[in-house]
N, C-alpha and C positions, 0 to 999 in steps of 0.2 A: 504493499499500500503507500503510495507517494504521499509525502506531505506537502501541499500545495496551499499557498495563503497569498494575502494581499497586504501590501503596505498603505498605512493611512495616508502616506505622502501622495497617493494617486489623487485624493481629493482635496490637497492643499489648493487654496488658504482656508478651506474649510476648517473650524475648530477641530481639535484634535479628537475630543470626547465625541463630536457629532460625526465625524470621519470614521471612528471605531464603530458607532452604533449603526452608521450606514453600511459599512461592511458585514457586520454582524447580521444586518437583517437581509442581508442577500444570501444567507446560509452558509456563509463562508466561515469556517471554523478555527482558521489560523491568521494571526494577524501580526504583523510586525508595526510597532507604534513609533511614529516620528515625533521626538519631542520637540516642541515649536517654540517654548519659552521658559523663563527661569522658573516661573511659578508652576510649571508643570513638572518638575520634580520635586516639589514640596509636598507633605503628606495628605493636605486636604484634596488636592487634585488626583493624586494617586490613587487615594480611596475611592474617588468616583471612577476612575478607570478601572480600578480591580471590580468594582460592583458591577459596572457593564461587562467584563470578562465572566464574572461569576453568573449574573443573570443570562446571558445569551449561550453559555457552556464553550467559550472559546480559549484558545490557548494564545499567549503572548511570546513566542520565543526569542524576540529580539528588540531591542530597542536602538534608536539612532538620534544621537545628539545632535541639536540644532547648532552647537558651538563646532560644527566640523570646518566651517569656514575661518575659525580662529584657532584651529589645533597648530597650524604653522607658525603663529606667534606665540601661542600659550606653552605649548609643550616642545616645540621642536625649534626654538631659537637658541641662539648663544647664551643667553641670560639664565644660568643656573637657577637663581632663586625663582623667577617665574615659572619655571618647570616644576619646582618644588611647590610651590602655592597652586599651581594647576592641577597636579596629581591630588591635592587636598580637595579641589572643587570636583574632580571626577569621581571622588568617592561617593559624592551625591547621586551621580548616575550608577554607580554600583549598587548603591542603596535601593535605589528606585527600581533598577533591573531586578534585584533580590525580592522585592516587595511584589512585583508582579510576577514572579515565576520565570522570569526571562534568563537566558542562559548564555545570550550573547550581546555584545555591545559593539556596534559597527563605528569603525574609526576610518577617518580619511587620512589623517597623518600630516606630515608636512609636504609643502610645495616645492617644485623643482628650483625654485628661487631661494629656498632655505639655504644658509651657509653652513649649517653643522654638516660634517662629513659622514659618510655612511655608518662609520662604526659608531659615533654618537648617537645617531638616529636609531640604531638597532638596540643600544643601551638603554636608550630612554624608553622605547617600546616595551622592551624586556621587563622594565621596572613596572610600567602600567599592567602588563600581563600578570606581575606577582601581586600586585595591589587587587587586580580583579578576582583573583583566586581566593582572596580572603573573603569574597562574597559569593563563591561558586558561580563566577561570571567569567565567559571567555572574552577575551579582548582582541578581536578579529580586524585585521588590516583590509580594508576594501580597496580594489583597484581602481583608480580614479584618474581620468585624464587631467594632466597639466599638474598632478602630483607626483611626487617620488615614487608612488606605488602604481604608477600606470603601466610600466614594463615589468614582464615575467623575470627579466635578469635582475631587477633591482629586489624583487620579492624572494628570489631565489636567495640571494645573499643574505636576506634576513633570515628566511629557514636556516640557512648554514649557520649564522650566529647564535640564533635563539634556541634551535633545536625542535622537538617535537611539540613544545608549547606553542610554536606559531602556528596560527591558523587565519585563513583569509576569508573574506565575502567576494565571491566571484560575481562581479556585475557584467552582464552581456553587453549592455548599451555602451558603458564605459570602456570596456575593451575595444569596441568598434570604433568608438572616439578617439582612441588613443592610436589606432592603427594596427591593432592586433586582433587576431582570431581569439576567441574564447577557449578554443581547443590548445592554443600555446599554454595557457596557464593550467589546464588540467593536465598537459603533459609533463610540464616542469614541476608541478606541486600536487601530485595526485593525492597524496595523504593530509594534505594541509587544508583542503577546502571543507569549510565547516557551515557554509550558508551560501545560498546563490540566490541573485537578484535576477529575475528574467523578465525579457521583454523582446519584440520581434524587430524585425528590421528590413528594409528594401534598399535599392540603391539611392533610392529618393529620400527616404525616412528612416533615421535611425534608432527610433523608439516607438514601436507599436504594440497592441494587445497581442500576446501570443496568438498565433493561427491568422494574423492578417499580414505576415510577411513572408519571408523564405529563408529565415535561419533554420538550421538542422537541428531540431530538437529531438529528432529520433535519435541521432547521433549523441546528442548531449546526453540523453537520459541512458542511452546503451552504455556509454563510459562510465557514467557515474554508477551505475547498477553493477558495472564489472568491478568497480572500487569498493562496491559494497557501501556506497554514500548512504547515510542514516540521517542526514539534514534535511532542510526545508527548501522548497523552491517558492519564492515570494514574488509575485507579480508587483513590480515597481515602475510606474509610469508617472507621468506629469499630467497634470488636468486637462491640456489642450491635445494630449494623444488619444483622446476618446470621448464620444459623445454621449454615449447612453450607458447605464449600469449593466445592460445586458451583454456589453461588450466584455465587461470584468468576468461576468458569469461564463460566458461563451469561453473564454481565455481559459479560465481555471477548468472548465469541461474539457477543452481540447487537450490540455496537457494531462489530464487525469486518464483520458481514453489513450492517449499514446503509451502512457504507462500501463495501461492494463494489457494492450497488444504486444509489447515488447517482454 
């Protein structure tokens, strides 16, 4: 049985709690929550999210901090004290993930323009991983265009430095935008993929609902099954990439059917 879900980011800028309710109302039982504001990692809001989770019987396997745009400056700059303060702040995300039963925190990390060398970057990320462990949370590096993580080579270096604790979130659209095939990441990091953001694409559009483009999902699912992948496939789109809720439902059903056939 494949684990197929949807990210609340698909409905941005709809408020996070309303996006979660919207997805749950579509009878989708797995949802990644994109945290969009400081107050959304405070207990009053998290209680509201957990109530929705419990009321609809859904799971929230992962959360995505809105501060991903600030991670290059906060966590991966040359200024050591800002990193130490940044770790303290990110503990709030670990606490939020733990409270919601989420096992994965999605990280963008540093940009190509960051001055820190690779080894310092890897060392910083390893420290974040160790902090996450205290809350039973996996800190996973997403491949993101214009970030250090956009290339399989850089991620392979991270894996070599960090070891088996290193995990990635494979994002199909981000791979394409960076000029890579998603299968290059699968080949280079077969045992490090903990989570997958899925979308479809054509030569004209790089982010479409699965089933509306020509990405080879049969190959992806087959290769991941051969690797005994146990993680989730999360549909992650932008609001302008679809017009109707039915497209989200159709996308989920399309991937589910492929999984049943293979």
